N, C-alpha and C positions, 0 to 999 in steps of 0.2 A: 396389558398392552403387548403388542407383537415385539419381535426382536429388533425391529426398526426403532430408531430414536425419534421418529416423526410423531408429533402429537396430532391425533385426529381432529378434524374441524367440522363444524356445522354452521350453516347460514339459514336462519329462519326468515321467511319473507311473507308479508301480507301487503295489502294495498297501501295503507297509511303509515305503517310502523308506529302506530299510536296505541294499539291494543294487543291483538293476538300474537304478532311476532315478538313484541316486547315481552309479553307474558312468557312465551316459550323461552326466550333468552334468559329472563330472570329465573324461571324455574330450573332450567338446565344449569345455570351458574350456581344456584343454591345447591343442587345435587352434587355438582362437581366440587364445590368448596367443602361441603360437609363430608363427602366420601373420600376426598383426597385423590380422586381420579384425575387423569390428564385429558383435557378436552378444551379446544379453542372454540368459543361460542360468539356468534355475531347475529344481529338482526338488521333488517332493512325493509324499505317499502318501495313499491313500484311507483307510487305517487305520494311521497311522504307528507304527512300533516305538519303543522307547525308546533304541536304540543302533544304530550301523552294523553290518552283517554283517562280522565280522572277516576271513573268507575273501575277501570282495569287496575290502576295503581292501588285503589282502596281494596279491591278483591285480593291482591297480592299481600297488602299490609295485614289483612285479616289472618293470614296464615304465616306471618312472620317472614315474608320474602320481600326483599327490597327491589323495586322497579329500577331499571337502568336510569342513570342520571342524565345521560346524553339526550339531546333533542332527537326527534325522529330523523332518520337519514335515508338517502336513496341507496339503491343497490350499487355496490362497488363492483365494477367489472372484474377486477383482480380477484376479489373474494368469490365471485360467481364462477370464475375459472378454476380457482385453487381449492375450494372447499370440498371435503369428502362427501358431504351430504348437503343438498339444498332442499329445504322443506318449504313448500308453499302452503300457507294456512288459509283455509276457506276456499271458496270457489271463484272469487273475484280477481285475485292477483294472477297475472299472466306473464310468463317469461319463459325463455328457452335457454338452455346452456349453450355457451359459445363452443365452436369447434375446438377440439382438443382439451375440453374441460376434464379435470381429474376425477370429479365425483359423479354422483347420481342426483337426479331430480325426482322428487316425489311430492304428492299433494296429500295433505291431511284435510279431508272434508269434515271439519269440526262441527260439533253440536251447535245448532243455531236456534236457541230457545224462542227467539222472537217469532219464528214461524208457527209456534204453538201459543202465541199470545203472552209470552213471559218476557217482561222487560225489567229495566232498572238493575239494581244490585242482584236480584234473584237470577236474572239472565247472566250477569257477569260471573257469578259464582259457578254456574253450570258450565259456562265456557271455560273458566279457569280449571275446573276439575277435569274436564275432558282433555284439555291440553296437558295438564299435569300428568295424567295417566300415560299419554302418548310420549311425553318427554322422558318419563321414568324408563319406559321400554327402550327408547332410542339411546339414552345414555348408557343403559345396560348393554345394548348391542354394540355400541361404539367403543366401550371401554373394558369389556370383559376380556380376559386373556385370550389372545388369538392363537 
């Protein structure tokens, strides 16, 4: 971490906050807790669902990662303004950073196996593995000594 005492933060966003953004949050939290790095992690949806995607939860369980307990939630304007990195997952979620936002906005066009006719848990495992690889790199970027 840099000489500053400020802990870096990331906000993962998808449309529903039921699958991809929650997966990214859980995977990042798992890396943070097992490595002892300092990172504040949040997720949200532009149009939050009422419950987590059951296949997403099951795909995380398969690799020993616990899905967030909280219900899907909307984007918090304060987090949008103050997060160091805002990551849009997939192509459907749309938002812009407010004027004066501290961080950066980027989009991860994640693997979408359904376009190849792959569904169910096989699809969810491929999505999970794609997000996991991206999260590992992001956490490394955000927490390596500056």
